[in-house]
C-alpha positions in Angstrom: 0.0 0.0 0.0 2.8 2.4 0.9 4.7 1.6 -2.3 1.6 2.3 -4.5 1.1 5.6 -2.7 4.8 6.6 -3.3 4.6 5.7 -6.9 1.4 7.8 -7.3 3.0 10.8 -5.7 6.1 10.4 -8.0 3.8 10.3 -11.0 2.0 13.5 -9.9 5.3 15.2 -9.3 6.6 14.1 -12.7 3.5 15.4 -14.3 3.8 18.8 -12.6 7.5 19.1 -13.6 6.5 18.2 -17.2 3.8 20.8 -17.3 6.1 23.4 -15.7 8.7 22.8 -18.4 6.2 23.0 -21.2 4.8 26.3 -19.8 8.3 27.7 -19.5 8.9 26.7 -23.1 5.8 28.5 -24.2 6.6 31.6 -22.2 10.1 31.6 -23.5 8.8 31.2 -27.0 6.5 34.2 -26.6 9.2 36.3 -25.0 11.6 35.6 -27.9 9.0 37.0 -30.3 7.7 40.0 -28.3 9.6 42.7 -26.4 7.8 45.5 -24.5 9.7 48.8 -24.7 9.0 52.5 -24.2 10.1 55.3 -26.6 10.3 58.8 -25.2 10.8 61.9 -27.3 9.8 65.5 -27.5 7.4 66.2 -30.4 7.0 69.7 -31.7 3.6 70.6 -33.3 3.3 73.9 -35.2 0.1 75.7 -34.4 -1.1 78.7 -36.4 -3.6 81.2 -35.1 -5.0 84.0 -37.1 -6.3 86.9 -35.1 -7.7 90.4 -35.1 -6.3 93.0 -32.8 -8.1 96.2 -32.0 -6.5 99.3 -30.4 -8.1 102.2 -28.6 -8.2 105.3 -30.8 -5.5 107.0 -28.8 -3.1 104.0 -28.6 -0.7 105.3 -31.3 -0.7 108.8 -29.8 0.9 107.9 -26.5 3.4 105.6 -25.0 1.1 104.6 -22.1 0.5 100.9 -21.3 -3.0 99.6 -22.0 -5.1 96.8 -20.5 -5.5 93.8 -22.8 -8.6 91.7 -23.2 -8.4 88.3 -24.9 -11.7 87.4 -26.5 -12.5 83.8 -27.4 -15.3 83.1 -29.8 -17.6 80.0 -29.8 -17.6 76.8 -31.9 -19.7 78.3 -34.7 -17.0 80.8 -35.6 -14.1 78.3 -36.1 -12.3 78.1 -39.5 -10.2 80.4 -41.6 -12.5 83.4 -42.1 -11.6 86.1 -39.7 -14.8 87.9 -40.4 -16.5 85.3 -38.3 -14.7 86.5 -35.2 -16.7 89.7 -35.4 -20.1 88.0 -35.3 -20.5 88.1 -31.5 -19.2 89.8 -28.4 -16.5 92.5 -28.1 -15.3 92.3 -31.8 -18.9 92.7 -33.0 -19.3 95.8 -30.8 -16.0 97.3 -32.0 -16.9 96.6 -35.7 -20.2 98.5 -35.0 -18.3 101.6 -33.7 -18.0 100.9 -30.0 -14.8 102.4 -28.4 -13.1 100.5 -25.5 -10.2 101.8 -23.4 -8.3 98.5 -23.8 -6.6 96.5 -26.5 -8.6 93.5 -27.7 -7.0 90.4 -29.3 -9.5 88.0 -30.9 -7.9 84.8 -32.3 -9.7 82.3 -34.5 -9.8 78.6 -33.6 -9.1 76.3 -36.5 -11.9 74.1 -37.8 -12.7 71.0 -35.7 -10.4 72.2 -32.8 -11.3 73.4 -29.4 -10.0 76.3 -27.3 -9.9 74.1 -24.2 -7.6 71.5 -25.8 -4.2 71.5 -24.1 -2.5 72.3 -27.4 -4.6 75.4 -27.9 -4.4 76.5 -24.3 -0.7 76.5 -24.7 -1.0 78.4 -28.1 -3.2 81.1 -26.5 -0.7 81.6 -23.7 2.1 82.0 -26.2 0.0 84.4 -28.2 -0.5 86.6 -25.1 3.2 86.5 -24.3 3.9 87.6 -27.9 1.4 90.5 -27.4 3.2 91.5 -24.3 6.5 91.6 -26.2 5.1 93.6 -29.2 2.7 96.1 -27.7 2.4 98.6 -24.9 0.4 96.4 -22.4 -0.1 96.8 -18.7 0.8 93.3 -17.5 -1.2 93.8 -14.3 -4.4 94.3 -16.3 -4.7 91.3 -18.7 -8.2 89.8 -18.9 -9.9 87.0 -20.7 -13.5 86.4 -21.7 -15.3 84.1 -24.1 -18.6 82.6 -25.0 -19.6 78.9 -25.2 -16.5 77.1 -26.4 -14.7 80.4 -25.7 -16.0 80.2 -22.1 -14.4 76.8 -21.7 -11.2 78.3 -23.2 -11.3 81.3 -20.8 -11.4 79.1 -17.8 -8.9 76.6 -19.2 -6.2 79.2 -19.8 -7.0 80.8 -16.5 -6.5 77.5 -14.7 -3.2 76.9 -16.6 -1.8 80.4 -16.0 -3.6 82.0 -13.1 -0.6 84.4 -12.6 -1.3 85.9 -16.0 -4.8 87.2 -15.6 -6.4 90.0 -13.5 -10.0 88.8 -14.1 -12.0 86.3 -16.2 -15.5 86.5 -17.7 -16.7 83.1 -19.0 -20.1 83.1 -20.7 -22.1 79.9 -20.9 -19.0 77.8 -20.6 -17.5 75.2 -18.4 -14.2 73.6 -17.4 -12.5 70.3 -16.4 -12.9 70.5 -12.6 -9.5 68.8 -11.9 -7.2 71.5 -10.5 -9.8 74.2 -10.6 -8.6 75.4 -7.2 -5.8 77.2 -9.1 -8.5 79.8 -9.9 -9.0 80.6 -6.2 -7.4 84.0 -6.4 -8.7 85.3 -9.7 -11.9 87.5 -9.8 -14.4 85.6 -12.0 -17.8 86.6 -13.2 -19.8 83.7 -14.7 -22.8 84.2 -16.9 -25.3 81.6 -18.1 -28.9 81.2 -19.2 -31.1 78.9 -17.1 -32.7 77.3 -20.2 -29.4 76.6 -22.0 -29.8 73.3 -23.9 -26.4 73.4 -25.5 -24.2 74.0 -22.5 -26.2 73.3 -19.3 -26.3 76.0 -16.6 -25.2 73.4 -14.1 -21.7 73.9 -15.6 -21.4 77.4 -14.3 -23.3 76.5 -11.1 -20.8 73.7 -10.3 -17.8 76.0 -10.9 -19.4 78.7 -8.6 -20.2 76.2 -5.9 -16.7 74.7 -5.9 -14.9 78.0 -5.9 -17.1 80.2 -3.7 -15.8 78.9 -0.4 -12.2 79.7 -1.4 -12.7 82.6 -3.8 -14.5 85.7 -2.4 -14.2 87.4 -5.8 -16.4 85.0 -7.8 -19.8 86.0 -9.0 -22.6 84.1 -11.0 -25.3 85.7 -13.0 -28.0 83.4 -14.3 -30.5 84.8 -16.9 -34.0 83.6 -16.4 -35.7 82.1 -19.5 -32.6 82.5 -21.6 -31.3 79.6 -23.8 -27.7 79.3 -25.1 -27.4 83.0 -26.2 -26.5 84.6 -23.0 -23.7 86.5 -24.6 -25.7 89.4 -26.2 -27.0 90.5 -22.8 -23.6 90.1 -21.2 -21.5 92.0 -23.7 -24.1 94.7 -24.1 -23.8 95.3 -20.3 -21.4 98.2 -19.6 -21.1 96.9 -16.0 -18.9 94.0 -17.1 -16.2 96.4 -18.6 -16.2 98.6 -15.5 -15.8 95.4 -13.4 -13.0 94.1 -15.5 -11.0 97.3 -15.4 -11.5 97.6 -11.6 -9.4 94.4 -11.2 -5.7 94.7 -11.2 -3.0 92.2 -10.1 
């Protein structure tokens, strides 16, 4: 009885060893055909942004530094026709004869791209840095505003470079909430329509609720009965420009 038990144990052990060797052979065979490696390299992507720049009427008569407002249009104005940039907001008002005491730069987002994409966030920051180098700009009074997709872009660049901006006005926009605490020291005035079916008002409400406990300079205006177009009422309101210019780093 003991002998049969020993033989059975040896047979089981032999079978285990045989299976182990076979598995090792298979693994070894796979490994000889496949290697997992990592390639790391810096990749440079060229980004081209066309833009309109608007100067106060007395800009070229003085050497004073002027505030700068970055205006970001919505998704419907993307492409390669700069006339589209003047359909809404500050550029539209300037085109129609409105005078502002600040420089306005209004870039155009290429078709199928988004202002809030990291690549274009970086491009917008570089554009502003280029403006600072080229023109007489008060670096303590740089502002950003935008509507819809441009509202997303406004908050995205503010989140990326909070040191750059004195105040932000995002209109019917939103933002990735990760790292939003970086906006805790920037004056922000959010605008949104409560009937917005394109970008829900909850976007702006969520931003306000997250930042209000840590940012005493955030405000939220919700228009009752207004759908996606909350920008006409906002940019026609003189109070927003007074509020912007009151803020200085």
